[in-house]
N, C-alpha and C positions, 0 to 999 in steps of 0.2 A: 504494500500500500504506500507507494512512494509518490513523489511529485508535489504539486502545490495545493492539493486538496486538503480541506480541513479534516479534523478527526471525525466529525459528524458525517461528512461526505464519504470518507473512507469506509466507515461502518455501514452507511447506507448502501454503497456500491457492493460491499462484500455480501450483505444480506440479500440485496436485490439479485445479484448474480446467482447466489445459492438457491433462491426461490425459483427463479426462471429456469435454471438448469435442472431442478428437481433434487439437487443435493440436499436442500432443506425441504423435506417432503410436505405435501398438502396435509393440513390438519396438525402440523407440528406446533406445539406450544412454545412461544418465545418469551423468556423471562430476562430481566436485567442481569440476574446472577449468572445464568448459563452463558449469556453473551459476553459478560465481563470476563468470565473464566476462559472463554474461547479466544477473545480478541485482546484481552488485557488492557482495556480502556475504562475510563470512569463512566458513571451512570448518565451524566448530563448529555454527552454526544449520542449515547445509545437511545435515550428518550427522544432526542431530535430526529434520529434516523427512523425510529419506530413510528413517529408521527407522520413522517413523509411517506413511509411504506403504507400506512393506513390511508392517507390521502390518495395514494396511487392505486388503491384497491387490491394490494397484494397481501395485506393482513387485516384481520377483523378483530374487534374487541367483543368478547362474550362474558356476560356477568358470571361471576364465580369461577371463571376459567382463566380470563386474561386475554392476551394477544395470541392469536393462532394464525398460521399461514392459510390463505384462502384455499378452499377445496372446490374446484370448478366442476360442476355437474354437466351432464349431457345437455340439459336444457340451457344452462349458462353458455355453453360453447356455441349452441345454435344462435343465441342472441348476440354473442360477441362477434361472430363471423358475419351475421346479417348487418350489424352496425358498421363493421369494417368495410363491407362492400359499398354501402351507401356513402360513408365518409370519404372513401378513396375515389369514388366516382365524382362526388361533388368537388373534391379537391382537384381532381384532374380537369374538370370543367373550368374551374376558376383559373388554374395554372395555364390551361390551353389558351385562354383568352387574355392572359396577363402580358405586361410589357417584358417580363423576364422569361418568356417561353423559350427563347433561343438559349439563354443561360441554363435553363432547366434541361434542355436536350444535351448540352455539353456535360452537365453534371451527371445525367443518367448514363451517358456513354462511358464516362469515367468509372462510375459505379459498376457497370456491367463488365468492363475490362478487368477491374480488380476482382470481381466475383468469379469470372472465368479463370483467372490465375489461381484463386483460392481452391476452386474445384480441381484444377489440374494438379495442384500440389497436395490435395487432400487435407487442406487446412480448414478444419471444421469451424473453428472459432471465427476466423476471418470471413468464411462463407456466411455464417449467421449474421455477422455485422453488415456485410454488403447486401444481403438479402433484405434485411430490415431497412437499410439505407435507401434502397430503391424507392420504397414507399415514402420515406421521410423526405427525400428530395422533392417529390411531388407536393407534399404538404408544405414544405418550405416555400415553394414558389406559388402557392395558391393565394398568398397575401391576405389571409383572413385569420386573425389571431384566435378568434373564438372557435372556429372550426379546428384549428391546430390543437388547441387545448383539449377539446372534446375527443378528437381522434387519437391524440397521444395517450390519453388515459385508457381508452379502449385497447389500443395496441399494446400497452403494457401487459394486460391480462392475456391478450392474444399471443404474446411472446411465450407464455408458459405452454400454450397448446402447440404452437408451431415448433418449439424446441424439440418436442417429442417426435413428430413425424419427419422432421428434418435430420433425424439421426440416420435415416436411410439414404444412401448415396443416390439411388435411382430417383427418389423424390426431389432431391436437390437439383439434379440435371433437368428434370421436368419443370421445376419452378423457374430455373434460369432461362429456359426456352420461352416460357410464358412471359417473363419480364422482357425478353427480346422482342416478342410479338407486340407487346404494349408500346415499347419504344419505337418500333418500326412504324406503327400507326400514327404515333405522335409526330415523328419525323416527316411522314407523308402528309401531315395536316388533315388527317381523317379522324375527326373526333368520334364519330359513330363507331368506327372500327376500334378505336382506342378504348371507348367505353365498353364495347362488347368483349374485348380481350381482357379488360380489367375485371369485369363481372365473372367471366369464365374462369379466370385465374383464382379469384377469391372463393368461388363455388367449388373449384377443384381442391383448394386447400382445406375448405370446410369438410369435404368428403373424407380427405385423408385423416383429419383430426377425429371426426365422428366415428370412423371405422375403428380407431383405437379404443374408444369407449365401448363399442360393440364387442370387440375381441376380449376386452377386460371382463365384460359381463359374462361372456361365454365360458371364460376360464374359471369362473367361480363355481 
């Protein structure tokens, strides 16, 4: 945990990464003492980090239990992906008609180049970053702060779901090609095709995620 981050930011990033990756599992109780023992920091920055995680929707407070990691249900996942689809299409529409559309295309090409390199070198962590960054670039160029705030919170919970199905290499290659299809439509100035490709991409991702819930239910 190096760099210029505050202790609170370091604690937040450590817990955030642990929750999204599944290293800190759903339903796990988080207490000041266990985090202090694990990270060796004082209670004040831990409380600040836990507040941020709660605001991000990654942990919830339960009376007589305390703070626990969110446990996303099948129904939750359906809602999360449905919102992500609409948020991304609206962001795409705004960005498509913005003055920074050209810059967005440059940024998306850069992201796709880096994502391709990550896939080629089997660098899973970099791939996850650039896969998320593809959507973040579109949000960045939509120039609507309220949309960005709402979409980012939903994407935080979506990251827990996408992390699971992106553990499969074949899924990552498919996602990369879907991103390429969206980018090609944007470059061609064809919004209808870009929207269709974006919706198809999010619906495909939703199916990958929901299939994991179904397999988990079948194994019980």
